[in-house]
N, C-alpha and C positions, 0 to 999 in steps of 0.2 A: 238371146237380146241378139233385135235381127242392124246391123251390123250399118251404114251406111251407105255400102255398094251395095247397098240389095237391095233398098226400100224401093224403087223403081220395079224390082223384080215380084216384092209380093200383092201389089196394087191390083186389082180382080183375083187373088188366092181366094178361096174357099180358108173360113175363119173355122176352128175346131174348138169345141169347148175341153176343158181341162179330162172330159169322161173320154171323147175322140169320135162328138156329135155334134155335124156339121151346124151351122149355126149362123152363114151367110159370107159374103163377099165383103176382102174391104175395100175402100171407093175411094178413100184418103190413108196420106199416114202425117202425123207430124215429125221430126224429129229434136231433138236432143237439142240444147241452146247449148247445150257443155260439149258432144262429145259428136254430134249428127245423128247417133242413134237414135234408131223411131221410137220415140216416147208415150205416143196417142197414135191407133190406131180405129178410123169411122169405119163402122159392118154394119155394110144389110143388108139389112133384119126384113124377116116377113115372106108372106107367098113372092110378091110379086118387088120387093123387095126396097118401099120405098119410107119404112122408117129405117134411118142409122140412126146408131149408137155409136159411146165413147170408151174402148178399150185401151188401157194404160198397155202401157206395150214392155216393160221394163221383165219379165219374163217372160217373149210371147222369143218361139221359134223358129225358122221357117226351111223348112224340106224338100224344098225345090220346085213343094205344089202347094204346098198347105200349113199356114199360118196356126201353130199350135197357143195356149193362152190357155193358163192357169183360172177359171175364170166354167164358172157353170152358164149352160145356157139361159138359165131364167135369169142370172144378176146377169149379165153381157142383153140382152131384151130389155129390162129394166132400169139400165142405165143410162144418165143423160143423152141429149143430147146435142146434136152441134152448135154453136149458136148464129148466129147471123152475119153471114158474110163469108159464111165457113172459115171463117176464123176462129183460132182460142186465145181464149185473157185467162187471165189467172186465176179470177175467183170461176170460170166454169175448170178448167183444171183442178180447180180442190177439189169441188162438187163429186168429180170423178173420183180420185182417191179415193177421196170420203162417202164414195158409194159402195163401196170395192173393201171399204175397208183399209186403207193404203194411208201412210201418215199423208195429210196436207202440205208439207211443204215440202217441195221435193224439183227439180230439173226443169227451166219453163224452156217452153216447144219454142221453135224457132220460126214458128208460121205466124201465129199470134201477131194480128194488127195487120200484120201487110196480104193485104186480100194477092196481091199475085208471088207470090211466096210458095200456092200449097204443088203441093209433089205431084198431085195429078195435071196440073198442069207446066210441067217442069218444058223452058225452053218457048212458054209460048208468052210472055208475057214478057214488058221492055232487057231489055240487056241488064243481067247481075239480080235482075228477078226470083229467076226458077234456083230452085234445090241446091243444082250440080255447081255453083256461086254460093247459092249464102246459106244453107244449113251450120244449122252447129253458129249460130254467129244471134252477137245480139238482134232482135228483132224493134223495130224502128217508135221513136216511144214515139 
């Protein structure tokens, strides 16, 4: 689990799969609606990192340099991609969980539906919109 206080430190970190192989870089983090810990990671994969997939972060760890996840490189490369507006809908989150063989009923993510809530843009949106004030809160209706 990646604590809320470490979410900004994992941005741009290398993601390593269950075998320790490098998969790509973290480009965005979606926090859990319950406690603000990382719920999903957006991982840029591929030669020029032009392909981004979603990875559940429920068991991810951060060693200060790399994020380690419990999934294979193939699972990550074949995973669903992020929807329009760089937000994550509940249906998209369920699709990601299903792809990785996880139960589809899980915690919501704090960035759903709020384009200003993206963690990679902290401090750039209107007051009260970045993760330092909004992670772990209920997303707007």
